[in-house]
C-alpha positions in Angstrom: 75.1 70.2 91.2 73.8 68.3 94.2 70.4 69.3 95.6 70.7 70.8 99.0 67.4 72.7 99.1 65.4 69.7 100.2 68.1 68.2 102.5 67.0 69.9 105.7 63.4 68.8 105.2 64.6 65.3 104.4 66.8 65.1 107.5 63.9 66.4 109.6 61.5 63.7 108.3 64.0 60.9 108.8 64.9 62.2 112.3 61.3 62.1 113.3 61.0 58.5 112.1 64.1 57.4 113.8 63.6 59.3 117.0 59.9 58.3 117.4 59.6 54.7 116.2 59.2 52.3 119.0 60.9 49.5 117.1 64.0 51.7 116.6 64.8 53.3 120.0 62.0 51.7 122.0 60.3 55.0 122.7 56.7 56.2 122.1 55.5 56.7 118.5 54.6 60.4 117.8 51.2 60.6 116.2 51.4 62.0 112.7 55.0 61.2 112.0 55.9 58.8 109.2 56.3 55.2 110.1 59.3 53.1 108.9 57.3 51.2 106.4 56.8 54.3 104.3 60.4 55.5 104.4 61.9 55.1 100.9 65.5 54.9 99.8 65.4 58.5 98.4 64.4 59.8 101.8 67.0 58.1 103.8 70.0 58.3 101.4 70.7 62.1 101.8 70.5 61.8 105.5 72.9 58.9 105.5 75.4 60.5 103.2 75.3 63.7 105.2 76.1 61.7 108.4 78.9 59.9 106.5 80.5 63.1 105.3 80.3 64.7 108.8 81.8 61.7 110.6 84.7 61.3 108.0 85.4 65.1 108.3 85.4 65.0 112.1 88.0 62.3 112.2 90.1 63.8 109.5 90.3 67.3 111.0 89.9 66.6 114.7 92.0 64.9 117.3 93.5 62.4 114.8 94.9 65.4 112.8 96.7 66.5 116.0 97.9 62.9 116.7 99.4 62.7 113.2 101.0 66.1 113.6 99.1 67.6 110.6 97.6 70.1 113.0 99.0 71.7 116.2 97.5 74.0 118.8 98.9 77.4 119.2 97.8 77.2 122.8 98.6 75.0 125.8 95.9 72.5 124.7 97.2 69.0 124.1 94.6 68.0 121.6 94.9 64.3 120.8 97.4 63.7 123.6 95.4 63.9 126.8 93.6 61.2 128.9 90.0 62.4 128.3 90.4 62.0 124.6 91.0 58.2 125.0 87.8 57.8 126.9 85.7 60.0 124.6 82.5 58.6 123.1 82.8 60.8 120.1 84.0 58.0 117.8 81.9 55.2 119.1 79.7 55.5 116.0 76.7 53.2 116.7 74.1 56.0 116.6 75.5 57.5 113.4 76.0 56.5 109.8 76.5 52.9 110.7 73.0 52.5 112.0 71.6 54.5 109.1 73.5 52.4 106.6 72.0 49.2 108.0 68.5 50.7 107.8 69.0 51.8 104.2 70.4 48.3 103.3 67.4 46.6 104.8 64.9 48.9 103.0 66.8 48.4 99.7 66.8 44.6 100.0 63.1 44.7 100.8 62.3 46.9 97.8 64.6 45.1 95.3 67.1 48.0 94.7 70.6 46.5 94.7 72.3 49.8 93.8 70.9 51.5 96.9 71.8 48.4 98.9 75.4 48.7 97.6 75.8 52.3 98.7 74.6 51.3 102.2 77.0 48.4 102.2 79.9 50.6 101.4 79.2 53.0 104.2 78.4 50.1 106.6 81.8 48.6 105.7 83.5 51.9 106.4 81.7 52.1 109.7 82.6 48.7 110.9 86.2 49.1 109.8 86.4 52.4 111.6 85.3 50.9 114.8 87.7 48.0 114.5 90.5 50.4 113.7 89.8 52.6 116.7 88.8 50.1 119.4 89.9 46.6 118.1 87.0 44.9 120.0 83.4 46.2 119.6 79.8 44.9 119.8 79.2 43.4 116.3 77.4 40.1 116.0 74.9 41.0 118.7 74.8 44.7 118.0 71.5 46.4 117.0 69.5 43.7 118.7 67.8 45.8 121.4 65.6 45.0 123.3 66.2 41.3 122.7 69.9 41.8 123.6 70.6 44.6 126.0 74.3 43.9 126.6 75.8 42.7 123.3 79.0 40.7 123.4 82.2 42.0 121.9 83.8 40.6 118.8 87.4 40.8 117.7 88.7 42.7 114.7 89.5 39.7 112.6 85.8 38.7 112.6 84.7 42.3 111.8 87.2 42.6 109.0 86.0 39.4 107.5 82.5 40.9 107.4 83.9 44.1 106.0 85.4 42.2 103.1 82.1 40.4 102.5 80.2 43.7 102.5 82.6 45.2 99.9 82.3 42.1 97.6 78.5 42.3 97.9 78.5 46.0 97.1 80.6 45.4 94.0 78.2 42.8 92.8 75.2 44.9 93.6 76.6 48.0 91.8 77.0 45.8 88.7 73.3 44.7 89.0 71.1 46.6 86.6 67.8 45.1 87.9 66.7 47.9 90.1 63.0 48.8 90.8 64.2 52.4 91.5 67.3 54.1 90.2 69.6 56.2 92.4 69.0 59.8 91.6 69.6 63.3 93.0 69.2 62.0 96.5 72.7 60.8 96.1 74.5 63.9 97.4 78.0 62.5 96.6 77.9 60.9 93.1 74.5 62.1 91.9 73.4 58.6 91.0 76.6 57.8 89.0 76.9 54.1 89.8 80.1 53.8 87.9 81.8 56.2 90.4 80.4 54.2 93.3 81.8 51.0 91.8 85.3 52.6 91.5 85.0 53.8 95.1 84.0 50.2 96.2 87.2 48.8 94.6 89.3 51.5 96.2 87.9 50.8 99.6 88.7 47.1 99.1 92.3 48.0 98.2 92.6 50.4 101.2 91.4 47.8 103.7 93.5 45.0 102.1 96.7 47.0 102.9 95.3 48.0 106.3 95.5 44.5 107.6 98.7 43.5 105.7 100.6 43.0 108.9 97.8 41.4 110.9 98.3 37.9 112.3 97.7 35.2 109.7 98.1 37.6 106.8 101.0 37.7 104.3 102.4 40.8 102.6 102.3 39.3 99.2 98.6 38.1 99.4 97.4 41.4 100.8 99.4 43.3 98.2 98.0 41.2 95.3 94.4 41.7 96.7 95.0 45.4 97.0 96.6 45.7 93.5 93.8 43.9 91.8 91.2 46.1 93.4 93.1 49.4 93.0 93.4 48.9 89.2 89.6 49.0 89.1 89.4 51.9 91.6 89.6 55.7 91.4 91.9 56.7 88.6 91.4 60.4 87.9 90.4 63.5 89.8 87.0 63.3 88.1 86.5 60.1 90.0 87.1 61.7 93.4 84.4 60.8 96.0 83.5 64.1 97.7 80.6 66.0 99.1 79.6 69.3 97.4 79.3 72.4 99.5 78.2 75.9 98.5 79.0 79.5 99.4 75.7 80.1 101.1 74.6 80.4 104.7 74.0 76.9 106.0 75.7 75.2 103.1 79.4 76.1 103.7 82.1 73.5 103.9 82.5 72.3 107.5 86.2 72.9 107.4 85.5 76.5 106.4 82.8 76.9 109.0 85.1 75.5 111.7 88.1 77.6 110.9 85.9 80.7 110.5 84.4 80.4 114.0 87.2 78.6 115.9 89.6 80.5 118.2 92.2 77.9 117.4 91.9 78.0 113.7 93.8 75.4 111.7 97.5 75.8 112.6 99.8 73.3 110.9 102.5 71.7 113.0 106.1 72.5 112.6 106.6 68.9 111.3 104.0 69.4 108.6 105.3 72.8 107.4 109.0 71.7 107.5 108.1 68.6 105.5 107.1 70.8 102.6 109.6 73.6 103.1 112.7 71.3 103.1 111.9 70.0 99.5 110.4 73.2 98.1 107.1 71.6 97.7 104.8 73.8 95.6 101.9 72.9 97.8 103.4 74.9 100.7 101.7 78.2 99.8 98.5 76.4 98.7 98.1 74.6 102.0 99.3 77.4 104.3 99.3 81.2 104.5 102.4 82.9 105.8 102.7 84.3 109.3 102.7 88.1 110.0 106.3 88.3 108.9 105.7 86.5 105.6 107.3 83.3 106.7 105.9 79.7 106.9 106.1 78.7 110.5 104.3 75.8 112.1 102.9 75.6 115.7 104.1 73.4 118.5 101.3 71.7 120.4 101.3 72.7 124.1 103.3 75.9 123.5 101.4 79.1 124.1 102.2 81.9 121.6 101.6 85.6 121.9 99.0 87.2 119.7 101.7 89.0 117.7 103.6 85.7 117.1 101.0 83.4 115.8 102.2 80.9 113.2 101.0 80.1 109.7 97.4 79.1 109.3 95.7 76.8 106.7 95.2 79.0 103.6 91.7 80.4 103.5 91.8 81.1 99.8 93.3 78.1 98.1 92.7 75.3 100.6 89.9 76.1 103.0 87.0 78.1 101.6 83.2 78.2 101.7 82.4 76.2 98.6 85.2 73.6 98.8 84.2 70.0 98.5 84.6 67.7 101.6 86.8 64.8 100.4 85.9 61.3 101.3 88.4 59.5 99.0 90.6 60.9 96.2 92.1 59.1 93.3 95.5 60.2 94.5 95.1 57.9 97.6 94.2 55.0 95.3 97.4 55.6 93.3 99.5 55.5 96.5 97.8 52.3 97.5 98.6 50.9 94.1 102.2 52.0 94.5 102.6 50.3 97.8 100.8 47.2 96.6 103.1 47.0 93.5 106.1 47.5 95.8 105.2 44.4 97.9 104.2 42.5 94.8 107.7 42.9 93.5 107.0 45.3 90.5 109.1 48.3 91.4 108.7 50.1 88.0 104.9 50.0 88.4 105.2 51.2 91.9 107.3 54.2 90.7 104.7 55.0 88.1 101.8 54.9 90.5 103.8 56.9 93.1 104.4 59.7 90.6 100.8 59.5 89.4 99.6 60.0 93.0 101.7 63.1 93.4 100.6 64.5 90.1 96.9 63.9 90.7 97.1 65.7 94.0 98.9 68.7 92.7 96.6 69.0 89.7 93.7 69.6 92.0 95.3 73.0 92.7 95.9 73.9 89.1 94.9 77.5 89.8 98.1 77.8 91.9 100.4 75.0 90.7 101.5 74.8 87.1 102.3 71.6 85.1 105.9 72.8 84.9 106.1 73.0 88.7 104.6 69.5 89.0 107.1 68.1 86.5 110.0 69.8 88.2 109.0 68.6 91.6 108.6 65.0 90.5 111.9 65.1 88.7 113.6 66.4 91.8 112.4 63.5 93.9 114.6 60.4 94.2 113.3 57.2 92.7 111.8 54.5 94.9 114.7 52.2 96.1 114.6 48.4 96.1 114.7 48.5 99.9 111.0 48.0 100.7 111.0 49.9 104.0 112.7 53.0 102.6 110.4 52.9 99.5 107.3 52.5 101.8 108.4 55.6 103.8 108.6 57.6 100.6 105.2 56.5 99.4 103.4 57.0 102.7 105.0 60.4 103.3 103.6 61.6 100.0 100.3 60.1 100.8 100.4 61.8 104.2 101.0 65.2 102.5 98.2 64.6 99.9 95.7 63.6 102.5 96.2 66.8 104.6 93.1 67.3 106.7 91.0 65.3 104.2 90.6 61.7 105.5 91.7 59.8 108.7 94.2 57.8 106.7 97.4 59.6 107.7 97.0 58.6 111.4 96.1 55.0 110.4 99.0 54.7 108.1 101.3 55.9 110.8 100.1 53.1 113.1 100.3 50.5 110.3 103.7 51.5 108.8 105.4 53.9 111.2 105.6 56.5 108.4 106.2 59.4 108.2 108.5 59.3 111.2 107.0 61.7 113.6 109.1 64.0 115.7 106.8 64.2 118.8 109.4 65.5 121.2 110.1 68.6 119.2 106.5 69.1 118.1 104.6 68.5 121.3 105.5 70.0 124.7 104.7 67.4 127.3 105.8 67.1 130.9 106.4 63.3 131.0 107.4 60.6 128.5 105.3 61.0 125.4 103.7 57.9 123.9 101.6 57.9 120.8 97.9 56.8 121.4 97.5 53.7 119.3 94.0 52.7 120.3 91.0 54.3 121.9 89.7 53.3 125.3 86.1 51.9 125.4 83.9 54.9 126.4 83.1 55.2 130.1 79.3 55.1 129.5 79.7 51.8 127.7 81.9 50.4 130.5 79.0 51.2 132.9 76.2 49.9 130.7 77.6 46.7 129.2 79.2 44.0 131.4 80.8 42.5 128.3 82.9 45.6 127.6 86.7 44.8 127.9 88.3 46.5 130.8 90.7 49.4 129.8 94.3 48.9 130.6 95.6 50.4 133.8 99.3 50.4 133.0 99.3 54.0 131.7 97.0 56.2 129.6 99.5 56.0 126.7 100.5 52.4 127.1 102.5 51.7 123.9 101.4 48.1 123.7 97.7 49.1 123.7 97.2 48.1 120.0 94.5 47.1 117.6 94.5 43.7 116.0 96.4 44.6 112.8 98.9 47.0 114.5 101.9 44.6 114.7 104.6 46.1 112.4 105.8 49.1 114.3 107.6 47.9 117.4 108.5 51.0 119.3 106.6 54.3 120.2 107.9 57.5 118.7 
């Protein structure tokens, strides 16, 4: 089990360092607090991994879950579909795990610890890719240069993604390096110092991002598919490989999803789209994911539609899916299998794509073995049609199952929707909106950044939901939903 007892103390120490060091935020040094030169990898790593978990969770279960119709509000709140969301600084990310990852990387390089360096590089890669995926253009080459550079220039996503690829390649090499002055230990709150699991995660991230940019200008489907396939084969293969963050049934150590649902007036209401997606095919995950409404039926919510107290829809199941000690998922083997399936599809090996597709479904359902039997799994897979030779139709089947398996766990469903157009959302029947409804494809640069940095690109003025407001790699889907 991962050691949480010393986590609050560690976070306090690191927070004092990072909030007091003049070289970091250019503020006065607090006498008696530790200076950066004494901060070791084992002190910073749990702080970084906690940040990483929280940021991944916030994206997976927050506004992006509403935008991808995994969640809906049972009130008139248009979460994910209102103007202030697109100018929110909540996902800007520079003060979060990205900055901490760069700090850990530099410390590890200085101390000769390539395994710690690799962990930092993986989270840094995730951070840069996340910013590129959300904003397309962000400060990169001149970022983190204060006070030398106060207003850093903006770089385009192709430059950022080239760096992401180099970080992942470096991380893979550093995870294979056994010449470490200090080994990763219990301060690793995700994999407990298991470098082999970090290596599989590195390969799976490489596969994920290879497919992310498959439709980007200058890229070819075959090349990206081959790159993703080669990486996925070395990635996460079994549920024991899953990259997740342990939580415990104790005050202050509950899973954030449990804590949010326990205290939120909105709870976690699934959309009509999400519920019907499982109901129409008798998916055995339906009662695992959701609890029935007051009449014993599985009913989703419609965003923007106010419901009476006695007519509230189904909620996310608080016994089998959201509970105090559940792990917070960062990446599951089932995602890697669906990536492998899609890569095989575009590499021209349909049989291998089918095998990986079925393996992805099986792995996901096996995580709920207390509620879903092997017989149910076999029957469900047998009931599903085989992947067709038509690549678009096969992609839709793969991405739809990936969407279901990633329910409220990672931000991938919303990004897959932008990249592939699947699953085909039914916005007009799932979101009540007074005007033409467009799907937000990219976030606006936050207002505070617009005011502070003259290099910030100006936000478009042609409409808050302008359908052509896209990130660099978003070229395949030609029409809004």
